[in-house]
C-alpha positions as CSV (number, residue, x, y, z in Angstrom):
1,M,11.5,-38.4,82.6
2,V,12.5,-34.7,81.7
3,K,11.7,-34.0,78.1
4,P,14.5,-32.6,76.3
5,K,14.8,-29.2,74.9
6,K,14.2,-28.7,71.2
7,K,17.6,-27.9,69.6
8,I,17.8,-25.2,67.8
9,N,20.1,-24.0,65.1
10,S,20.2,-20.6,64.9
11,I,22.1,-18.5,67.1
12,F,19.5,-17.7,69.3
13,A,20.3,-19.6,72.4
14,S,17.2,-22.4,73.6
15,D,17.1,-20.6,76.9
16,F,15.2,-17.7,74.9
17,L,12.6,-20.4,74.4
18,N,12.4,-21.5,78.1
19,E,9.6,-20.5,79.9
20,D,11.6,-19.9,82.9
21,M,13.9,-17.5,81.7
22,A,10.9,-15.9,79.3
23,A,8.8,-15.2,82.5
24,T,12.2,-13.6,84.9
25,A,14.2,-10.3,83.4
26,V,17.0,-8.1,85.0
27,D,13.6,-5.4,84.8
28,G,11.5,-7.8,86.1
29,N,9.2,-8.5,83.3
30,A,8.9,-11.3,80.3
31,L,10.1,-10.3,76.8
32,Y,6.8,-8.4,76.2
33,G,5.5,-8.9,80.0
34,D,3.4,-11.2,81.1
35,L,2.4,-13.3,78.2
36,P,4.4,-16.5,77.5
37,P,2.1,-18.7,79.6
38,R,-1.1,-17.4,78.1
39,L,1.0,-18.1,74.7
40,Q,2.3,-21.4,75.2
41,E,-1.2,-22.7,76.4
42,M,-2.6,-21.2,73.4
43,K,-0.1,-23.0,71.6
44,E,-0.2,-26.8,73.1
45,Q,-4.5,-26.6,72.3
46,V,-3.8,-25.3,68.8
47,E,-1.2,-28.7,68.3
48,A,-3.6,-30.9,70.4
49,I,-6.1,-30.4,67.6
50,T,-6.3,-33.4,65.0
51,D,-9.6,-32.8,63.5
52,G,-10.3,-29.2,62.9
53,N,-13.8,-30.3,61.3
54,D,-16.0,-28.7,64.6
55,L,-13.8,-25.3,63.5
56,P,-14.5,-22.7,61.0
57,H,-12.8,-23.0,57.8
58,I,-11.8,-20.0,56.0
59,A,-11.2,-19.4,53.0
60,I,-7.6,-19.8,52.2
61,E,-7.3,-15.7,50.4
62,L,-9.1,-14.4,53.7
63,L,-6.1,-15.9,55.2
64,H,-3.2,-12.7,55.8
65,D,0.2,-13.0,56.6
66,N,0.6,-12.3,59.9
67,P,2.3,-8.6,60.3
68,Y,5.3,-9.5,62.2
69,Q,5.8,-12.2,59.7
70,P,10.2,-11.9,59.5
71,R,9.9,-14.3,56.6
72,R,9.9,-12.6,53.2
73,R,10.5,-15.8,50.8
74,M,9.7,-20.0,51.5
75,N,11.8,-22.7,50.2
76,E,10.2,-23.8,46.9
77,Q,11.2,-27.2,47.5
78,R,10.3,-28.4,50.8
79,L,6.7,-26.0,50.0
80,T,6.2,-28.8,46.7
81,T,6.8,-31.8,49.8
82,L,4.3,-30.9,51.7
83,S,1.6,-29.6,49.1
84,L,2.1,-33.6,47.6
85,E,1.8,-34.4,51.4
86,I,-1.2,-32.3,51.7
87,S,-2.8,-33.8,48.0
88,Q,-2.7,-37.1,49.3
89,Y,-3.2,-37.5,53.1
90,G,-5.1,-34.1,53.5
91,F,-5.0,-31.3,55.7
92,R,-3.6,-32.5,59.4
93,G,-4.3,-30.1,62.0
94,V,-5.6,-26.4,62.4
95,L,-4.0,-22.6,62.0
96,L,-4.3,-20.2,64.3
97,A,-5.4,-16.4,63.8
98,R,-7.1,-13.4,64.4
99,R,-10.0,-11.5,62.8
100,D,-7.0,-8.6,60.9
101,P,-8.5,-5.3,62.4
102,N,-7.9,-3.4,58.7
103,D,-10.3,-6.0,57.6
104,A,-13.4,-7.5,58.9
105,Q,-13.9,-9.6,57.0
106,A,-10.4,-11.1,56.9
107,Y,-8.3,-12.6,60.1
108,Q,-4.8,-12.9,60.2
109,L,-2.6,-15.8,61.0
110,V,-0.3,-16.2,63.6
111,Y,1.6,-18.6,62.2
112,G,1.4,-21.8,59.5
113,H,2.0,-19.1,56.3
114,R,3.7,-22.4,54.5
115,R,1.0,-24.6,55.5
116,R,-1.3,-22.4,53.7
117,E,1.2,-21.7,50.8
118,A,1.2,-25.4,50.1
119,A,-2.4,-26.1,50.8
120,K,-3.7,-24.1,48.3
121,Q,-0.8,-25.4,45.8
122,A,-2.6,-28.8,46.5
123,G,-5.8,-27.3,45.2
124,L,-7.4,-26.6,49.0
125,Q,-9.7,-23.4,49.2
126,K,-10.3,-23.7,52.4
127,L,-8.5,-24.5,55.8
128,P,-9.7,-25.0,60.0
129,V,-9.2,-22.3,61.2
130,M,-8.9,-21.5,65.8
131,I,-9.5,-17.9,65.9
132,Q,-8.6,-16.1,69.0
133,E,-8.7,-12.4,70.3
134,I,-4.6,-12.2,70.2
135,T,-3.1,-8.2,70.5
136,D,0.1,-7.0,68.3
137,Q,2.6,-8.3,71.4
138,E,0.7,-11.4,70.9
139,M,1.1,-11.9,67.4
140,M,5.2,-10.5,67.7
141,F,5.9,-13.1,70.2
142,L,4.6,-15.8,68.3
143,A,5.6,-15.1,65.3
144,A,9.8,-14.9,66.8
145,N,8.6,-18.1,69.0
146,E,7.7,-20.0,65.9
147,N,10.6,-19.1,64.0
148,L,13.1,-19.2,65.9
149,M,12.4,-23.0,66.7
150,R,13.2,-23.5,62.7
151,D,17.2,-23.8,61.5
152,D,16.8,-22.2,58.1
153,L,16.0,-18.8,59.7
154,S,18.3,-16.5,57.0
155,P,19.9,-13.8,58.0
156,I,17.5,-11.3,56.2
157,D,14.5,-13.0,58.1
158,E,16.3,-12.2,61.4
159,A,17.0,-8.7,59.9
160,Y,13.0,-7.7,59.9
161,M,12.5,-10.1,63.2
162,F,14.5,-7.5,65.1
163,R,12.6,-4.7,62.8
164,S,9.5,-5.3,64.6
165,M,10.6,-6.4,67.7
166,G,12.6,-3.1,67.8
167,E,8.8,-1.5,68.3
168,V,8.6,-2.7,71.3
169,L,11.9,-3.3,72.4
170,T,15.2,-1.3,72.1
171,Q,18.2,-3.0,71.1
172,E,19.8,-3.3,74.0
173,Q,17.0,-5.1,75.1
174,I,16.4,-7.2,72.0
175,A,20.5,-8.7,72.4
176,E,19.8,-9.3,76.1
177,R,17.0,-11.2,75.7
178,L,18.6,-13.0,72.7
179,Q,21.7,-13.1,74.8
180,V,24.2,-11.7,71.7
181,S,26.0,-8.8,71.3
182,R,24.0,-5.0,70.1
183,G,26.7,-5.1,67.6
184,Y,25.0,-8.7,66.1
185,I,21.6,-6.4,66.5
186,R,22.9,-3.9,64.5
187,N,25.0,-5.7,61.8
188,R,21.8,-7.4,61.0
189,L,19.4,-4.1,61.0
190,E,22.2,-2.7,58.7
191,L,21.0,-5.8,55.5
192,L,18.2,-3.4,55.3
193,K,19.6,-0.5,53.7
194,A,20.9,-2.5,51.1
195,P,18.9,-3.1,47.7
196,E,16.8,-5.8,47.1
197,D,18.8,-7.4,44.7
198,V,21.2,-7.8,47.4
199,Q,19.0,-8.2,50.4
200,D,18.1,-11.9,48.1
201,M,20.9,-12.7,47.0
202,V,22.2,-12.9,51.2
203,E,18.7,-14.7,51.3
204,E,19.9,-17.0,48.8
205,K,23.5,-17.9,49.6
206,P,24.0,-15.9,53.6
207,T,27.4,-17.2,53.0
208,T,27.6,-13.3,51.4
209,I,26.6,-11.4,53.9
210,R,30.2,-10.2,54.0
211,A,30.2,-8.5,50.7
212,A,26.8,-7.4,51.5
213,Y,28.1,-4.8,53.4
214,F,29.7,-3.5,51.4
215,L,27.6,-3.8,47.7
216,K,24.8,-2.5,49.8
217,N,26.5,0.8,49.2
218,I,26.8,0.5,45.0
219,E,24.5,2.9,43.4
220,D,25.1,1.5,40.0
221,S,23.1,-1.4,39.3
222,V,24.8,-2.6,36.3
223,I,28.1,-3.4,38.9
224,R,25.9,-4.0,41.7
225,T,25.0,-7.3,39.2
226,D,27.7,-8.2,38.1
227,A,28.9,-8.6,41.7
228,I,26.1,-11.0,43.0
229,N,26.6,-12.9,39.9
230,A,30.1,-13.5,40.5
231,L,29.5,-13.7,44.5
232,L,26.8,-16.7,43.7
233,A,28.7,-18.1,41.0
234,E,31.5,-19.1,43.6
235,D,33.6,-17.0,41.3
236,I,34.5,-14.4,44.3
237,T,34.0,-14.4,47.6
238,G,33.4,-11.5,50.3
239,S,36.9,-10.7,50.9
240,E,37.6,-10.6,47.3
241,V,34.5,-8.3,46.3
242,E,35.9,-4.8,47.6
243,A,38.8,-5.5,44.7
244,Y,36.5,-6.9,42.4
245,V,33.9,-3.9,42.3
246,E,36.8,-1.3,41.5
247,N,38.3,-3.6,38.7
248,L,35.1,-3.7,37.1
249,Q,34.4,0.2,37.4
250,Q,37.9,0.6,36.2
251,A,37.7,-2.1,33.0
252,L,33.9,-0.6,32.4
253,A,35.9,3.0,32.8
254,E,38.6,2.5,30.0
255,Q,35.3,0.0,27.7
256,A,33.5,3.6,27.9
257,K,36.8,5.6,27.1
258,Q,37.9,3.2,23.7
259,A,34.0,3.4,22.9
260,T,34.1,7.1,22.8
261,L,37.4,7.6,20.8
262,Q,36.5,4.6,17.9
263,A,32.8,6.5,17.6
264,P,32.6,7.9,14.1
265,I,33.2,12.0,14.2
266,P,30.0,13.7,12.4
267,L,30.3,15.9,9.7
268,N,29.3,19.6,10.2
269,K,27.1,21.2,8.0
270,E,30.0,22.5,5.6
271,Q,31.6,19.2,5.3
272,E,27.9,16.9,4.7
273,S,27.1,20.4,1.8
274,E,30.8,19.3,-0.2
275,G,29.5,15.4,-0.3
276,P,32.4,13.2,0.8
277,R,35.4,13.6,1.6
278,L,38.0,11.5,-1.5
279,P,41.0,10.0,0.6
280,W,44.7,11.2,0.2
281,P,46.9,9.9,-2.0
282,F,48.6,7.5,1.2
283,E,45.0,6.6,2.4
284,K,43.4,5.0,-0.3
285,D,45.1,1.2,0.8
286,E,43.8,2.0,4.3
287,P,40.6,0.8,6.0
288,D,38.0,3.7,7.0
289,Q,38.1,3.6,11.0
290,T,35.3,5.7,11.6
291,V,33.1,2.6,10.7
292,Q,34.8,0.1,12.7
293,P,32.6,-1.7,15.1
294,V,33.6,-1.2,18.8
295,S,34.6,-4.4,20.5
296,Q,32.5,-4.2,22.9
297,P,30.0,-1.8,23.2
298,V,29.0,0.2,26.3
299,G,27.1,-1.6,29.1
300,Q,28.5,-5.1,27.1
301,P,30.1,-7.6,29.7
302,V,33.5,-6.8,30.0
303,I,35.8,-9.8,29.6
304,I,35.0,-11.4,33.4
305,Q,38.1,-14.1,34.3
306,P,41.0,-11.7,34.3
307,I,39.2,-9.5,36.3
308,V,38.1,-12.1,38.5
309,E,41.9,-13.2,38.8
310,K,43.2,-9.5,39.2
311,S,40.9,-9.7,42.0
312,K,41.8,-12.0,44.2
313,T,45.4,-11.5,43.2
314,E,44.8,-7.6,45.4
315,S,42.9,-9.4,47.9
316,I,45.8,-11.9,49.1
317,A,48.0,-8.6,48.8
318,R,45.9,-6.8,50.2
319,R,45.0,-9.3,54.1
320,E,48.9,-9.7,53.8
321,Q,49.5,-6.2,53.8
322,S,46.8,-6.0,56.6
323,K,48.6,-8.4,58.8
324,L,52.0,-6.5,58.6
325,E,51.0,-3.2,59.3
326,T,49.3,-4.5,62.4
327,I,53.1,-6.6,63.1
328,V,54.6,-3.2,62.6
329,K,51.7,-1.6,64.9
330,H,53.3,-4.4,67.6
331,F,56.4,-3.1,67.3
332,E,56.2,0.5,67.4
333,N,53.8,0.0,71.0
334,Y,56.6,-2.8,72.0
335,E,59.1,0.1,72.0
336,K,56.8,2.7,73.5
337,R,56.4,-0.4,76.5
338,L,59.9,-0.9,76.8
339,Q,60.9,2.9,77.1
340,A,57.4,3.6,79.5
341,Q,58.7,0.1,81.8
342,Q,62.6,1.9,81.3
343,R,63.7,-1.7,80.5
344,V,65.3,-3.7,77.7
345,P,64.3,-6.5,75.8
346,S,65.1,-10.0,78.1
347,A,67.0,-12.7,76.1
348,G,64.0,-14.4,75.1
349,E,62.8,-11.3,73.8
350,Q,66.4,-10.3,71.8
351,R,66.5,-13.8,70.6
352,A,62.4,-13.5,68.6
353,L,64.0,-10.0,67.8
354,Q,66.2,-11.4,65.7
355,K,64.6,-14.3,63.9
356,V,62.7,-10.9,63.2
357,L,65.0,-9.0,61.7
358,A,67.0,-12.5,60.1
359,A,63.5,-12.9,58.4
360,I,62.9,-9.6,56.9
361,E,67.4,-10.0,55.7
362,H,66.3,-13.3,54.1
363,L,63.1,-11.7,51.9
364,R,65.3,-8.4,51.5
365,Q,68.3,-11.0,49.6
366,N,65.3,-12.6,47.5
367,M,64.1,-9.7,46.2
368,I,61.1,-9.6,47.4
369,I,61.1,-6.5,49.2
370,E,62.0,-3.8,46.4
371,E,65.1,-0.9,48.1
372,H,64.0,2.6,47.0
């Protein structure tokens, strides 16, 4: 009976982890040379160990991260659950590590970072470790292999993994081995150019990735933070973020202008020496406008809800405009094709064109199209 492959829920094809494919490529090399068979044997050896009493027990603080580990954060709920299990049943299995090339007293984990952190939360001080001689390329491959088998790899995790793989492979080679487009690789790497708050947003809510490509170019941290909060609260979507930022910038600029206009005018030295100015008779019943506080000082949040609604409406209009412009472009190209083919529209085409003209006339009669 053939053992079924483990389902992979990430974007990568499951065949990438198949040893046969890993050992075969266009140039005749494996993903990282001829490493997979040795690494597979190493993993199976580690997984077969259920009792690590005969292995060295290393202090947790000496078990450093794999430098090619793409994950930047861990799911706190899963970490807590695992920690409780370790507290109740003890630490099961062993970890795989190599000596840290930068610290003779320490080690680098190949994988198992979450188990290490959970054990630390559970109060353990040492963990059983199998120590092997492992190259940088092997560390890289094992980190990629382990993470591709998980279903919670975020776009940011993927980006860091692609960057690590880029140290030994070109983008074309990575795309070929993982069976994704080069554009996919390039777009993920673009996320690493985004500020930390934008990367954190994508890690917390991967569906905001479309907005991240826009927000990464927004230098104003106040604007960026407000947009991120709106996206995480689902007040706006990725397709609405551009209009939202533009409207927010406009609102803040108007707020700053109003604050400047309402600010009290300082007295010059001559006015100060004359003492306080007495109001004209017709000013006696008027309030002193110079001492009224600004209703919304610069730096304070503007009223967001109207901006959200305005942005949604504008985003819908932009999408519809884009669709209409595409239709116009289609008709322009259609006319050119007719001319190049030296033919007239068929009866079916003419009927379709009549429907288009009738729809436009209907819009005009209902005053949707303005006359200019």
